[in-house]
C-alpha positions as CSV (number, residue, x, y, z in Angstrom):
1,X,-56.0,19.0,57.5
2,X,-54.4,15.8,56.3
3,X,-56.6,12.8,56.6
4,X,-55.9,9.2,56.3
5,X,-57.4,9.0,52.8
6,X,-55.2,11.9,51.7
7,X,-52.1,10.0,52.8
8,X,-53.3,6.8,51.0
9,X,-53.9,8.8,47.8
10,X,-50.5,10.4,48.0
11,X,-48.7,7.1,48.5
12,X,-50.6,5.6,45.6
13,X,-49.5,8.5,43.4
14,X,-45.9,8.2,44.5
15,X,-45.9,4.5,43.6
16,X,-47.4,5.2,40.2
17,X,-44.8,7.9,39.5
18,X,-41.9,5.7,40.4
19,X,-43.1,3.2,37.9
20,X,-43.4,5.8,35.2
21,X,-39.9,7.1,36.0
22,X,-38.5,3.6,35.8
23,X,-40.1,3.0,32.4
24,X,-38.8,6.4,31.1
25,X,-35.3,5.7,32.5
26,X,-35.2,2.3,30.8
27,X,-36.3,3.8,27.4
28,X,-33.5,6.4,27.7
29,X,-31.0,3.7,28.7
30,X,-31.9,1.6,25.7
31,X,-31.6,4.7,23.4
32,X,-28.2,5.5,24.8
33,X,-27.1,1.9,24.4
34,X,-28.1,1.9,20.7
35,X,-26.3,5.2,20.1
36,X,-23.2,3.9,21.8
37,X,-23.2,0.7,19.8
38,X,-23.5,2.6,16.6
39,X,-20.6,4.8,17.5
40,X,-18.5,1.9,18.5
41,X,-19.1,0.1,15.1
42,X,-18.2,3.3,13.3
43,X,-14.9,3.6,15.2
44,X,-14.1,0.0,14.6
45,X,-14.7,0.5,10.8
46,X,-12.4,3.6,10.9
47,X,-9.7,1.6,12.7
48,X,-9.9,-1.2,10.0
49,X,-9.7,1.4,7.2
50,X,-6.7,3.2,8.8
51,X,-5.0,-0.2,9.3
52,X,-5.5,-1.1,5.7
53,X,-4.2,2.2,4.5
54,X,-1.1,1.8,6.7
55,X,-0.5,-1.7,5.3
56,X,-0.8,-0.4,1.7
57,X,1.6,2.4,2.4
58,X,4.2,0.0,4.0
59,X,3.9,-2.5,1.1
60,X,4.4,0.4,-1.3
61,X,7.5,1.5,0.4
62,X,8.8,-2.1,0.5
63,X,8.3,-2.5,-3.3
64,X,10.0,0.9,-4.0
65,X,12.9,-0.3,-1.7
66,X,13.1,-3.5,-3.8
67,X,13.5,-1.4,-7.0
68,X,16.2,0.7,-5.3
69,X,18.0,-2.4,-4.1
70,X,18.1,-3.9,-7.6
71,X,19.5,-0.7,-9.1
72,X,22.0,-0.4,-6.3
73,X,23.2,-3.9,-6.8
74,X,23.7,-3.4,-10.5
75,X,25.5,-0.1,-10.1
76,X,27.8,-0.9,-7.2
77,X,29.5,1.9,-5.4
78,X,32.3,-0.5,-4.2
79,X,33.5,-1.7,-7.5
80,X,32.5,1.2,-9.6
81,X,31.1,-1.0,-12.3
82,X,27.8,-0.6,-14.0
83,X,26.1,-4.0,-14.2
84,X,23.7,-2.7,-16.8
85,X,26.5,-2.1,-19.2
86,X,28.1,-5.6,-19.0
87,X,27.8,-7.8,-22.1
88,X,26.2,-10.5,-20.1
89,X,23.4,-8.1,-19.2
90,X,21.9,-7.9,-22.7
91,X,19.2,-10.5,-23.2
92,X,16.9,-11.2,-26.1
93,X,14.4,-13.7,-24.6
94,X,12.0,-11.3,-23.0
95,X,11.6,-10.3,-19.3
96,X,14.3,-11.5,-16.9
97,X,13.2,-12.7,-13.5
98,X,15.1,-10.8,-10.8
99,X,13.4,-12.0,-7.6
100,X,16.6,-14.0,-6.7
101,X,18.6,-10.8,-6.8
102,X,16.4,-9.0,-4.2
103,X,18.0,-10.6,-1.2
104,X,17.4,-7.8,1.4
105,X,13.9,-6.6,0.6
106,X,12.5,-10.1,-0.2
107,X,13.7,-11.9,3.0
108,X,10.1,-13.1,3.7
109,X,9.8,-14.3,0.1
110,X,6.5,-12.4,-0.4
111,X,7.3,-10.5,-3.6
112,X,5.0,-12.0,-6.1
113,X,7.0,-11.2,-9.3
114,X,10.0,-9.0,-10.2
115,X,11.0,-8.7,-13.8
116,X,13.5,-6.6,-15.8
117,X,12.6,-6.0,-19.5
118,X,14.9,-4.5,-22.1
119,X,12.3,-2.4,-24.1
120,X,14.6,-1.8,-27.0
121,X,14.7,-5.5,-27.9
122,X,11.1,-6.2,-27.0
123,X,9.7,-3.6,-29.4
124,X,12.5,-3.8,-32.0
125,X,13.2,-0.1,-32.0
126,X,16.0,2.3,-31.1
127,X,14.5,4.8,-28.7
128,X,15.3,8.4,-28.8
129,X,17.3,9.5,-25.8
130,X,15.5,11.9,-23.4
131,X,16.8,15.5,-23.4
132,X,19.8,15.9,-21.2
133,X,22.1,18.8,-20.2
134,X,25.1,17.2,-21.8
135,X,26.0,18.1,-25.4
136,X,26.0,15.1,-27.7
137,X,25.4,14.2,-31.3
138,X,22.1,12.4,-31.9
139,X,23.6,10.4,-34.7
140,X,26.2,8.8,-32.4
141,X,24.0,7.9,-29.4
142,X,21.0,5.7,-28.9
143,X,19.3,4.7,-25.6
144,X,18.6,1.4,-24.0
145,X,15.4,1.4,-22.0
146,X,15.1,-1.0,-19.1
147,X,11.7,-1.5,-17.3
148,X,11.7,-2.9,-13.8
149,X,8.3,-4.2,-12.6
150,X,8.0,-5.5,-9.1
151,X,4.6,-6.8,-7.7
152,X,3.8,-7.7,-4.2
153,X,0.6,-9.2,-2.7
154,X,-0.6,-7.9,0.7
155,X,-3.7,-7.7,2.9
156,X,-6.0,-10.3,4.3
157,X,-5.5,-13.5,2.4
158,X,-3.1,-11.7,0.0
159,X,-6.0,-10.4,-2.1
160,X,-4.5,-6.9,-2.9
161,X,-1.5,-6.2,-5.2
162,X,0.9,-3.3,-5.4
163,X,3.0,-3.0,-8.6
164,X,5.7,-0.5,-9.1
165,X,7.1,0.2,-12.5
166,X,10.5,2.0,-12.8
167,X,12.6,2.7,-15.8
168,X,16.3,3.2,-16.5
169,X,17.6,4.9,-19.6
170,X,21.1,4.3,-20.7
171,X,22.9,6.2,-23.5
172,X,24.8,3.8,-25.8
173,X,27.1,4.4,-28.8
174,X,25.5,3.2,-32.0
């Protein structure tokens, strides 16, 4: 038989249980919020890292394109002339600044430095030519080594640098 005191006791227990359930629910909610916040910060860091990696890859491709542009402009397919073989091309005064010749890949003017160095004159030596498939006499030929260095700054506040070094070897008669 259910009495009035049993009902009061049951109601009091129900009110106490609701309070405990509320406290446990709030603890779980706080725990889930902390886990979610940690996961969001991790994904934001991953996004920043992938963005920086993409920026580095794009800048690397731009600098390689600048090297290709310089070589293409010297060895023009239209005129058939080799600009590297012209008498005006030989220089004795160290590296030659070639930024002004990079008109397509340096439209934004953000290439930090671009130089062409004639290694034969810089080190005062006649370099041996690399092995080739063409028959030649080693006493008649020497090689001219040209080094192209192009640097470009990138990233937040331009704090990172990509530098690409490329070389050109030309066989010359002694």
